[in-house]
C-alpha positions in Angstrom: -7.4 -60.2 0.7 -11.0 -60.4 1.9 -13.6 -62.8 0.5 -15.2 -59.9 -1.3 -11.9 -58.8 -2.8 -11.1 -62.4 -3.9 -14.5 -62.8 -5.5 -14.2 -59.5 -7.4 -10.7 -60.5 -8.5 -12.0 -63.9 -9.8 -14.9 -62.2 -11.5 -12.5 -59.8 -13.3 -10.3 -62.7 -14.4 -13.3 -64.6 -15.8 -14.6 -61.5 -17.6 -11.2 -61.0 -19.2 -11.0 -64.7 -20.3 -14.5 -64.7 -21.7 -13.8 -61.5 -23.7 -10.6 -62.8 -25.2 -12.2 -66.2 -25.9 -11.7 -67.3 -29.6 -14.3 -69.5 -31.3 -13.8 -71.2 -34.7 -17.0 -71.7 -36.7 -17.2 -73.7 -39.9 -19.5 -71.3 -41.8 -19.7 -73.4 -45.0 -18.8 -76.9 -46.2 -18.7 -78.8 -49.4 -21.4 -81.5 -50.1 -18.8 -84.2 -48.9 -18.5 -82.4 -45.5 -15.0 -81.0 -46.2 -14.4 -77.3 -45.1 -15.2 -74.5 -47.5 -15.2 -71.4 -45.2 -14.2 -71.0 -41.6 -14.3 -67.9 -39.4 -12.6 -67.2 -36.1 -14.4 -64.9 -33.7 -13.1 -63.2 -30.5 -15.5 -62.4 -27.7 -19.1 -63.5 -27.1 -22.6 -62.5 -28.1 -22.9 -58.8 -28.9 -19.1 -58.2 -28.4 -18.2 -61.0 -30.8 -16.0 -59.9 -33.6 -14.5 -61.8 -36.6 -10.7 -61.8 -36.5 -9.8 -64.4 -39.1 -11.3 -66.0 -42.2 -10.0 -69.1 -44.1 -11.4 -70.6 -47.3 -10.6 -73.9 -49.1 -10.9 -75.3 -52.6 -12.6 -78.7 -52.9 -10.3 -81.4 -51.7 -9.2 -79.4 -48.6 -6.7 -77.2 -50.6 -6.2 -73.8 -49.0 -7.6 -71.0 -51.0 -7.3 -67.9 -48.8 -6.5 -66.8 -45.3 -6.8 -63.3 -43.8 -7.2 -61.2 -40.7 -10.0 -58.8 -39.6 -10.3 -56.0 -37.2 -13.5 -54.1 -36.5 -15.2 -56.2 -39.2 -12.8 -55.0 -41.9 -9.8 -56.6 -43.6 -6.9 -55.7 -41.5 -3.5 -57.5 -41.5 -1.9 -60.1 -43.7 -3.8 -61.8 -46.5 -2.7 -64.6 -48.7 -4.6 -66.1 -51.7 -3.6 -69.4 -53.3 -4.0 -71.2 -56.6 -5.4 -74.7 -56.5 -2.0 -76.1 -57.1 -0.9 -74.6 -53.8 1.3 -71.8 -55.1 0.7 -68.3 -53.8 -1.5 -66.2 -56.1 -1.4 -62.9 -54.1 0.0 -61.7 -50.8 -0.5 -58.4 -49.2 -1.7 -56.3 -46.3 -4.9 -54.4 -45.4 -5.6 -51.7 -42.9 -9.1 -50.7 -42.0 -10.5 -52.5 -45.1 -8.1 -50.9 -47.6 -5.0 -52.3 -49.4 -2.1 -50.9 -47.5 1.5 -52.0 -47.8 3.4 -54.3 -50.0 1.6 -56.5 -52.5 3.0 -59.3 -54.6 1.0 -61.2 -57.2 2.3 -64.4 -58.8 1.6 -66.4 -62.0 0.3 -69.9 -61.4 3.8 -71.3 -62.0 5.1 -69.4 -58.9 6.9 -66.6 -60.7 6.2 -63.0 -59.7 3.6 -61.2 -62.0 3.9 -57.8 -60.2 5.0 -56.2 -57.0 4.3 -52.8 -55.5 3.0 -50.8 -52.6 -0.4 -49.5 -51.6 -1.3 -46.6 -49.4 -4.9 -46.6 -48.4 -6.0 -48.3 -51.6 -3.8 -46.1 -53.8 -0.8 -47.4 -55.7 2.3 -45.6 -54.6 6.0 -45.7 -55.5 7.6 -48.0 -58.0 5.7 -51.1 -59.2 7.4 -53.8 -61.2 5.7 -56.1 -63.7 7.2 -59.4 -65.0 6.4 -61.9 -67.8 5.6 -65.5 -66.9 9.2 -66.5 -67.3 10.2 -64.0 -64.6 11.7 -61.3 -66.9 11.1 -57.7 -65.8 8.9 -56.1 -68.6 7.7 -52.8 -67.1 8.4 -50.5 -64.2 5.9 -47.8 -63.3 6.5 -45.0 -60.7 3.1 -44.1 -59.4 4.6 -41.0 -57.7 5.6 -39.6 -61.1 2.2 -40.7 -62.7 0.4 -38.8 -60.0 2.6 -35.7 -60.5 1.9 -35.7 -64.3 -1.9 -36.1 -63.7 -1.9 -33.2 -61.3 0.1 -31.0 -63.7 3.3 -30.7 -61.6 
């Protein structure tokens, strides 16, 4: 390989590394200096894009963590109660709820579970009381059919 070829190869590698570079930035803190909101960015300068966000309650207790793509929620998101139990867990695609969603009571039992398709509830959703007993089932496919007169 010539010196010019080697130089171009190294420049290409450096460009690739700098484009895939991830940077964590503490966007907000509590008065005591503990973290409140942190964002992870990929790329640099005008190509920089947020790919992850994390927030905390006071006392460094995790509140929420989620992924981004093209500056929209995209991927897995989890929200927590202050006691550490999961409040809600689901997926987003291009900024819209998309996929399975499970929401819990603060005691950890499931409150409801169902599926989204581009922000619309679809299929069978199940709702539970705080003790975990199934109290209601709704089939959003049938609800949509009734609403449209089918």
